[in-house]
C-alpha positions, 0 to 999 in steps of 0.5 A, spaced: 252 493 528 259 491 526 261 489 519 262 481 518 269 483 515 272 487 521 275 485 527 271 487 534 276 492 537 280 496 531 275 495 525 281 492 521 279 486 516 278 480 520 283 477 514 288 482 515 288 480 523 289 473 521 294 474 517 298 478 522 297 472 527 300 467 522 306 471 520 308 472 527 307 465 528 312 464 522 317 469 525 317 465 532 319 459 528 324 462 525 327 465 531 326 458 534 331 456 529 336 462 529 336 461 537 338 454 537 343 455 532 346 460 536 346 455 542 350 450 538 345 445 535 347 442 529 342 444 523 341 437 521 344 430 523 351 430 523 351 423 519 350 428 513 343 427 511 336 428 512 331 422 513 323 423 513 323 418 518 328 415 523 324 410 527 330 407 532 329 411 539 336 408 542 340 411 537 344 417 536 340 419 530 334 420 534 331 427 534 336 428 528 331 427 522 325 430 520 320 425 524 321 420 529 317 416 534 316 423 538 313 427 533 307 423 535 308 427 542 308 433 539 302 432 535 299 431 542 302 438 544 297 441 539 291 437 541 292 439 548 294 447 547 288 447 543 284 445 548 287 449 554 287 456 550 280 455 547 278 454 555 283 460 557 282 465 551 275 464 549 274 470 545 281 470 542 281 468 534 284 461 532 290 465 529 291 468 535 291 462 539 295 458 534 301 464 535 301 463 542 301 455 542 307 456 537 310 461 542 309 456 547 312 450 543 318 454 541 320 456 548 320 449 550 324 446 544 329 452 546 329 450 553 329 442 552 335 443 548 339 447 554 345 442 557 341 442 563 335 439 560 339 434 555 343 432 561 336 430 565 334 426 559 340 422 559 340 421 566 333 419 568 330 417 562 331 412 556 334 417 552 341 415 553 344 417 546 340 424 547 345 430 545 339 435 543 335 436 537 338 438 530 335 444 528 331 441 523 328 436 527 326 441 532 322 446 527 319 439 525 317 438 532 313 445 532 310 444 525 307 437 528 304 441 534 301 446 529 298 440 525 295 437 532 292 444 533 289 444 527 287 437 527 283 439 534 280 445 531 276 441 526 275 435 530 269 433 536 272 434 543 271 426 544 275 425 537 281 429 540 281 426 546 280 419 543 286 420 538 290 423 544 289 416 548 290 412 542 297 416 541 299 415 548 297 407 548 300 406 541 307 409 543 307 405 550 306 399 546 311 401 540 317 404 544 315 404 551 315 411 552 310 417 550 308 424 552 306 422 559 312 417 561 316 422 558 314 428 563 313 423 569 321 421 568 323 428 567 320 431 573 319 425 578 323 419 576 320 412 578 325 406 578 319 401 576 318 405 570 325 406 568 326 398 569 320 397 564 322 402 559 329 399 559 326 392 557 326 389 564 
């Protein structure tokens, strides 16, 4: 019979295993920041200051400060990653799944800030003034995902689903954009959606 204080495979204390996964998640976020800096991304807004919230989507300062409207989408990433990884890796620990979710989010943040994706956003979405995230904003996006992941772990499934739907509706009403529309317009642009997002 295994002790409640040890892991199932190597006998290591469960707390030590959790700490290692969480440390790995932190290292991944650090590597995300270093990689973005190496890619030429600005550490923070070229305006010279950092705000807690920037609420103007059609602005050169969007995706440059700590949070903005798209922070809600990154929280939703966390809800989705939690559900998918819990289904795919039911025997993995919460911390291990979190580290994998952080790796996925950090990977996307890096890809999202390549010239190819930036130019794609600018050509087919409403993000005409988008020239990439600041490193501060990108790291905060990943932390928003972590928040969503932690939230999903403590909420009933129905509450997570309801929160995700409410978030998408709220963003659609407030800025005519959300995670669903963002993915749609990035992958398969629809003229009618583009006109509606442009205020037509």
